[in-house]
N, C-alpha and C positions, 0 to 999 in steps of 0.2 A: 378565148380572148379575141379570136378573129371576128366573131359576131358582134362583139362590143365595138371594135375598131370600125367595122363596116357600118354599124348603126351611127356612130359619131360622124363618120365621113359622109353619111347620107344627109347630115344636117349642116356640117361645116367642113372646110378643107383642113387637113392636118399635115404638118411637116413630119419628117422622120423623127425629129427630136420630140415633138408633141406625142407621137405614137409611143415612143419609148417611155415618156413620162406617164402616160396613161397605163401602160403595162406595168410600170414600177409600182403604181399606187393602188391598183385593183388586185384583190386577192381572190383566187378561184377556190370554190368549194363544191363538193357533191353532197347533197342532203337527201336522206330517204323520205319517202312519202309520210305524211302525217306527223311532220316535225314542226314544233313551234319555233318560229324565228323571232317572234316578239310576243310578249304577253302584256296586257293592259297593266298599267302601274309601273312598268319598267321604262327607262329612257332608251329611245332608239339611238343606237351608236353607228349605224351604217345606212348607206343608200345601196340598194341592190340592183343589179342588172340580171334579169332572168335569161339565161342562155338556152336552157331546155327545161320543159316541164310546165306545171301550172301551180300557181300560188293563190290562196284566197286571203283577203283582208276582211275582217269583220269586227263588230263591236257586240258586247253583251249589254243589251238595253232592257232593263227591268226583267232580267232572266231569260230574255229571248235573244237568240243569235241572229244578228242582222248582217248579212253578207253585203259588203259595200264595194268590194273589188274582186274581180277575177283577173289575175295577171297572166297574160299569155307570154309566150317566148319572145325574146328580143324587145323587152320593155323594162323600164325602171319602175321601182316601187320602194316605198318607205312610209313610215309614219312621219310625214314631213314636219308638222309643227313640233313634235317631240325631238326630231333630229336637229332642227334649226335652233330651237330654244333650249335644248337640253333639259326638258321637263318630262315628267311621266306621261306616257302615251295612254290614250283611251282605246287604242287599236290592238287587235291581235293579228298576226300574220302567220299562216301555216301552209306548209307544202301539201298539195293535194296529191301530187305524183312525185316520183323520184325527180330531183331537180339538180341541174348544174347552174350555179350562179356565181356572179362576180360581185364583190362588195368593196366599197371604199369607206374608210372611217371618217369621222367628223374632222379630226386634225388633218388628215390627208386631203379631204375635200376643201377645207379652209386654205390649206397651203396652195393648192392648184388655183383656187379662186383669187387669192391675193398675189401670187407670184407669176401667173401666166395670163396671157390675154385670151387664148383660145377657150379656156375652161368657162369663163364668165359668159362668153358668147354662146357656147354650147348649152350651158344651163338655162340661159334665157330662151333658146329655141325649144328645148324639151319642156320647160315650164309653160310656154305659150301653147305648145301642142296639147299638153294635158289639160290646160285651162279651156281650150276650145272644145275638146272632147266633152268635158263636164258641162259646158254651156249647151252643147248640142243635146246632151241627155236631158237637161232641164227643159229644153224646148219640146222634147217628145212628150213629157208629162203634162205640159200645159194643154188645156182643152179649149 
């Protein structure tokens, strides 16, 4: 949990009350290597923070596995469209190594989003960071 709190505080300032709310709504889990966290066709119910380990995100496109994400420690991941719209995912997420992760459910995420000020600011910061990373990757592939 300390890595999550440190990560959030690297983006925004937190009061003690906000730290306690974060700790209240995130659930800690230890997951063995090669465990499916999400399969295509299922609705993503959580946003994850990877405390330790490596997770891969991929799609099965015409029978070929296309890895789209390798998630490293101290980062968030989810099938975002599925999570936000509560529709079936096209993505698979699987642990590559033994992992420790923290997860927050859609109802708890929505509660923090609606009832606190800090969460919306934090989500915007993380979203912008991830969007900028994706834009940089697209630039690399342009010739």
